[in-house]
C-alpha positions as CSV (number, residue, x, y, z in Angstrom):
1,M,-47.0,155.0,-45.0
2,L,-46.7,157.6,-42.0
3,T,-47.4,154.9,-39.5
4,R,-44.8,152.8,-41.1
5,D,-42.3,155.9,-40.8
6,L,-43.4,156.6,-37.0
7,R,-42.5,152.8,-36.5
8,D,-39.2,153.0,-38.0
9,A,-38.4,156.4,-36.0
10,I,-39.4,154.8,-32.7
11,A,-37.2,151.8,-33.3
12,R,-34.4,154.2,-33.9
13,A,-34.9,156.4,-30.8
14,L,-35.2,152.9,-28.8
15,A,-32.1,151.8,-30.2
16,A,-30.2,155.1,-29.7
17,A,-31.1,155.2,-26.1
18,G,-30.0,151.5,-25.5
19,L,-33.3,150.2,-24.9
20,D,-34.7,146.9,-26.0
21,P,-37.0,146.9,-28.9
22,A,-40.6,147.0,-28.1
23,D,-43.8,147.5,-30.4
24,P,-44.8,151.0,-30.7
25,G,-48.6,150.1,-29.9
26,L,-49.7,152.7,-32.5
27,R,-53.6,153.9,-32.5
28,P,-55.2,156.8,-33.9
29,A,-55.0,159.9,-31.5
30,G,-57.8,162.5,-32.6
31,P,-57.3,164.6,-35.7
32,P,-55.6,163.4,-38.9
33,G,-51.8,163.4,-38.6
34,Q,-51.9,162.6,-34.9
35,Y,-50.7,159.0,-33.7
36,A,-50.7,157.6,-30.2
37,S,-47.9,155.2,-29.2
38,S,-47.9,153.0,-25.9
39,V,-44.1,152.1,-26.6
40,A,-43.1,153.8,-23.3
41,L,-45.2,151.2,-21.3
42,A,-42.0,149.0,-21.8
43,H,-39.8,151.8,-20.8
44,P,-41.7,154.2,-18.3
45,R,-38.6,156.3,-17.5
46,A,-37.9,156.8,-21.0
47,A,-41.0,158.4,-22.0
48,Q,-39.5,162.1,-22.0
49,P,-36.1,161.1,-23.8
50,L,-38.5,159.1,-26.6
51,A,-40.4,162.1,-27.0
52,A,-37.5,164.6,-27.3
53,A,-36.0,162.0,-29.9
54,L,-39.1,161.9,-32.0
55,S,-39.6,165.7,-31.7
56,A,-36.2,165.7,-33.5
57,E,-37.3,164.1,-36.6
58,P,-37.8,166.7,-39.5
59,W,-41.1,165.4,-40.3
60,I,-42.5,165.3,-36.9
61,A,-43.9,168.6,-35.7
62,R,-44.1,167.4,-32.0
63,A,-44.0,164.5,-29.6
64,E,-45.5,164.8,-26.5
65,V,-46.1,162.4,-23.1
66,T,-49.8,162.4,-22.9
67,G,-49.9,159.5,-20.1
68,P,-48.2,157.1,-18.2
69,G,-46.2,155.4,-21.0
70,Y,-48.1,157.0,-23.8
71,L,-46.6,159.3,-26.3
72,T,-48.9,161.6,-28.8
73,V,-47.2,162.4,-32.3
74,T,-48.3,165.1,-34.5
75,V,-46.6,165.0,-38.0
76,T,-46.0,168.0,-40.0
77,A,-48.4,169.7,-42.5
78,A,-45.9,169.2,-45.0
79,A,-45.4,165.4,-44.4
80,F,-49.2,164.9,-44.4
81,A,-49.6,166.7,-47.7
82,A,-46.8,164.7,-49.4
83,L,-48.3,161.3,-48.2
84,A,-50.8,161.2,-51.3
85,D,-47.7,161.7,-53.9
86,R,-45.6,159.0,-51.7
87,I,-48.5,156.3,-51.7
88,A,-49.1,156.7,-55.6
89,A,-45.3,156.3,-56.2
90,A,-44.9,153.5,-54.1
91,G,-48.0,151.3,-55.3
92,P,-48.0,147.7,-53.9
93,A,-45.1,148.5,-51.8
94,A,-47.4,151.3,-49.9
95,A,-48.7,148.3,-47.9
96,A,-45.2,146.7,-47.0
97,S,-43.3,147.3,-43.6
98,G,-40.8,145.6,-41.4
99,A,-43.2,145.3,-38.4
100,L,-43.1,141.5,-38.4
101,R,-39.4,141.2,-39.5
102,G,-38.0,138.2,-37.8
103,V,-41.0,136.5,-37.3
104,T,-42.0,133.2,-39.1
105,V,-45.6,132.3,-40.1
106,P,-46.5,128.9,-41.2
107,A,-46.9,128.2,-44.7
108,P,-50.6,127.8,-45.7
109,L,-51.8,124.4,-47.5
110,P,-51.5,125.0,-51.4
111,G,-54.7,125.1,-53.5
112,D,-57.6,127.4,-54.4
113,P,-59.8,128.1,-51.2
114,L,-62.7,128.5,-53.4
115,A,-62.5,125.0,-54.4
116,A,-62.8,123.6,-50.6
117,S,-65.0,121.1,-49.6
118,G,-67.6,123.5,-47.8
119,W,-67.8,127.1,-46.9
120,E,-66.2,126.9,-43.5
121,Q,-63.2,125.0,-45.1
122,A,-62.9,127.7,-47.7
123,R,-63.1,130.2,-45.1
124,Q,-60.5,128.7,-43.2
125,A,-58.2,128.1,-46.1
126,L,-58.4,131.7,-47.3
127,A,-57.8,133.3,-44.2
128,A,-54.5,131.0,-43.6
129,Q,-53.4,132.0,-47.1
130,L,-54.2,135.8,-46.6
131,T,-52.4,135.8,-43.3
132,A,-49.3,134.5,-44.7
133,R,-49.6,137.0,-47.5
134,L,-50.3,140.0,-45.1
135,A,-47.3,138.7,-43.0
136,A,-45.0,138.5,-45.9
137,A,-45.9,142.2,-46.7
138,A,-45.0,143.1,-43.2
139,G,-41.8,141.4,-43.4
140,A,-42.3,138.1,-41.8
141,T,-40.6,134.9,-43.1
142,V,-43.0,132.8,-44.7
143,P,-41.6,129.2,-45.9
144,H,-42.8,127.5,-48.8
145,P,-45.1,124.4,-48.3
146,H,-43.5,121.2,-48.2
147,P,-44.4,119.1,-51.3
148,S,-45.7,116.5,-49.2
149,Q,-48.5,118.9,-48.0
150,R,-51.8,118.1,-49.6
151,S,-54.0,120.6,-51.5
152,R,-57.2,121.7,-50.0
153,S,-58.5,121.6,-53.7
154,A,-58.1,117.9,-54.1
155,S,-61.9,117.3,-54.1
156,P,-64.5,119.1,-55.9
157,P,-66.3,121.9,-54.0
158,P,-69.9,121.4,-53.0
159,P,-72.6,122.5,-55.5
160,D,-73.5,125.7,-53.5
161,L,-70.0,127.0,-53.2
162,A,-69.5,126.4,-56.8
163,A,-72.7,127.8,-57.8
164,A,-71.9,131.2,-55.8
165,V,-68.8,131.5,-57.6
166,A,-70.3,130.9,-61.0
167,Y,-73.2,133.5,-60.2
168,A,-71.3,136.0,-58.4
169,G,-67.8,136.0,-59.5
170,P,-64.6,134.5,-57.8
171,D,-63.4,138.3,-56.7
172,A,-66.8,138.9,-54.9
173,V,-67.1,135.6,-53.0
174,R,-63.3,135.7,-52.3
175,F,-63.8,139.2,-50.8
176,A,-66.8,138.2,-48.7
177,L,-65.0,135.1,-47.3
178,A,-62.1,137.3,-46.5
179,R,-64.2,139.5,-44.3
180,A,-66.0,136.5,-42.7
181,V,-65.6,136.6,-38.8
182,P,-64.0,133.6,-37.4
183,G,-66.1,131.7,-35.1
184,R,-69.4,132.4,-36.6
185,P,-71.5,130.5,-39.5
186,V,-70.3,131.5,-42.9
187,R,-73.4,132.8,-44.5
188,I,-72.8,134.1,-48.3
189,D,-75.7,134.7,-50.4
190,P,-74.8,134.9,-54.1
191,A,-77.4,137.1,-55.0
192,V,-76.3,139.6,-52.4
193,V,-72.8,139.5,-53.0
194,A,-73.1,140.3,-56.6
195,R,-75.1,143.4,-56.2
196,H,-73.6,146.4,-57.5
197,V,-74.5,148.7,-54.5
198,P,-72.7,150.5,-51.8
199,A,-74.1,148.4,-49.3
200,N,-72.4,145.4,-50.5
201,P,-68.7,145.7,-49.4
202,A,-67.8,142.9,-51.9
203,Y,-68.6,145.5,-54.7
204,A,-68.0,148.9,-52.6
205,V,-64.2,148.4,-52.4
206,R,-63.9,147.6,-56.0
207,Y,-65.9,150.3,-57.0
208,A,-64.0,152.9,-55.0
209,H,-61.1,151.6,-56.8
210,A,-62.7,152.1,-60.2
211,R,-64.1,155.6,-59.1
212,A,-60.3,156.6,-58.3
213,A,-59.3,155.3,-61.6
214,S,-61.8,157.4,-63.5
215,G,-60.7,160.3,-61.6
216,V,-56.9,159.9,-62.7
217,R,-58.0,159.2,-66.1
218,W,-60.1,162.3,-66.3
219,A,-57.4,164.5,-64.8
220,A,-55.0,163.3,-67.5
221,I,-57.4,163.8,-70.1
222,S,-58.3,167.3,-68.7
223,H,-54.7,168.4,-67.6
224,A,-56.2,169.1,-64.3
225,A,-52.8,169.2,-62.7
226,E,-51.7,171.9,-65.2
227,V,-54.9,173.9,-65.1
228,A,-55.0,174.2,-61.1
229,P,-51.7,174.3,-59.2
230,P,-51.3,171.7,-56.4
231,R,-52.8,172.5,-53.2
232,P,-52.6,170.9,-49.8
233,P,-55.7,168.8,-48.7
234,A,-57.9,171.1,-46.8
235,Q,-61.6,169.4,-46.8
236,Q,-62.3,167.1,-43.9
237,E,-62.9,164.6,-46.4
238,E,-59.6,164.9,-48.0
239,L,-57.9,164.8,-44.7
240,A,-60.0,161.8,-43.6
241,L,-58.7,160.0,-46.8
242,L,-55.3,160.8,-46.1
243,D,-55.4,159.6,-42.5
244,A,-57.0,156.6,-43.7
245,L,-54.2,155.9,-46.2
246,S,-51.5,156.6,-43.5
247,W,-52.5,153.3,-41.7
248,L,-52.3,151.1,-44.7
249,P,-48.8,149.3,-43.6
250,E,-50.0,149.0,-40.0
251,R,-53.5,147.6,-40.8
252,V,-51.6,144.8,-42.7
253,A,-49.2,144.0,-40.0
254,T,-52.0,144.0,-37.3
255,A,-54.0,141.7,-39.2
256,A,-51.2,139.3,-39.9
257,R,-50.1,139.4,-36.3
258,R,-53.5,138.6,-35.0
259,G,-54.4,135.9,-37.7
260,R,-57.4,138.2,-38.7
261,P,-57.6,139.0,-42.5
262,D,-61.0,139.8,-41.9
263,E,-60.0,142.8,-40.1
264,F,-58.1,144.1,-42.9
265,A,-61.0,143.7,-45.4
266,R,-63.0,145.8,-43.1
267,Y,-60.4,148.5,-43.1
268,L,-60.2,148.2,-46.8
269,E,-64.2,149.0,-46.5
270,E,-63.3,152.1,-44.6
271,L,-60.6,153.1,-47.0
272,A,-63.1,152.7,-49.9
273,S,-65.7,154.9,-48.0
274,A,-63.3,157.7,-47.2
275,S,-62.2,157.7,-50.9
276,I,-65.6,158.0,-52.2
277,A,-66.4,160.9,-49.9
278,A,-63.2,162.8,-50.7
279,L,-63.4,162.2,-54.4
280,T,-67.1,163.3,-54.4
281,A,-66.7,166.2,-52.0
282,A,-68.1,169.6,-52.7
283,G,-65.5,171.7,-54.8
284,H,-65.7,169.7,-58.2
285,R,-66.8,172.3,-60.6
286,G,-68.8,171.6,-63.8
287,G,-70.2,168.4,-65.0
288,A,-67.4,167.9,-67.9
289,R,-65.1,166.2,-65.8
290,A,-65.3,163.1,-63.8
291,P,-65.5,163.6,-59.8
292,G,-62.3,163.5,-58.3
293,S,-60.5,164.6,-61.4
294,D,-59.8,168.0,-60.0
295,K,-57.9,166.1,-57.0
296,P,-55.5,164.3,-59.1
297,A,-53.1,163.3,-56.2
298,L,-55.6,162.2,-54.0
299,A,-57.3,160.2,-56.7
300,R,-53.8,158.7,-57.6
301,A,-53.2,157.7,-53.8
302,A,-56.8,156.3,-53.3
303,Q,-56.1,154.1,-56.5
304,A,-52.8,152.8,-55.3
305,G,-53.9,152.2,-51.8
306,L,-56.9,150.4,-52.5
307,A,-55.0,148.3,-55.5
308,A,-52.4,147.4,-52.7
309,G,-55.0,146.1,-50.4
310,L,-57.2,144.3,-53.0
311,G,-53.9,142.7,-54.2
312,L,-53.3,141.4,-50.8
313,L,-56.5,139.6,-50.7
314,G,-56.1,138.4,-54.2
315,V,-59.1,140.2,-55.3
316,G,-59.0,142.1,-58.7
317,A,-58.9,145.7,-58.5
318,P,-61.0,147.0,-61.8
319,E,-60.6,150.3,-63.5
320,R,-64.0,150.5,-64.7
321,L,-67.0,148.8,-62.9
């Protein structure tokens, strides 16, 4: 959500300076809580005033001109630490932004992509649906499909696609299709995407959500939040998780803008990996509680962020797996 805040702050700074709107061009800038923007490339002479305006934001520690047209923004430790509770409270809205406000995205054809006439047709249909869904979350307008549009699911799917769905389940096949790179042959082995192993992305992201949910449940049972007072994240794994979560709305918008939902699926894989690392990092004492139950704020944030992302892909977010 911090990337959404930064995008909004840059828009305000541009408007206050009487400058035309420009995409902030956000990208990671190094340590967690630090972000780079190429916004001043559109207004080279305004780099210093923009940095000064951003530095005046109470949640920004400093904003510096770090190259021709580039700004580096560092948020305060308090703003970064508060991110976990903000994401948990926002739920699905944590993925939303106004990054594509004013943009209209074509409506995808209706129908179930998993009932398409072939693997590539299924990938294309799903990509169109997911691009529209991601764009809507980023503030774009997505018109309803015209009644005359034909559904892609008018004919039965081929036996191998139907068999894959029956064997691995629709969530596993849908995630595998969502992360398929356009322009490459679609090869989905149902025996592979059905495996309950961390190396299987279709399982790993859903498992990370279930692990976070387990930490939340155990924290509630053991009253971990009452036993140990809240502390700011300090471990490298904890900071990395918050950093990954801070990019959620921006990754949604970028994938929608590029028409590449596969990039968003791969971001969720990175978020899942960061969640598991943070919730199982050293610091949990004893075997009576589930890993992560001593980090209730992080567990809640990971659960909310992963659920929001999986929801945008139309994939279930199980609490037990």
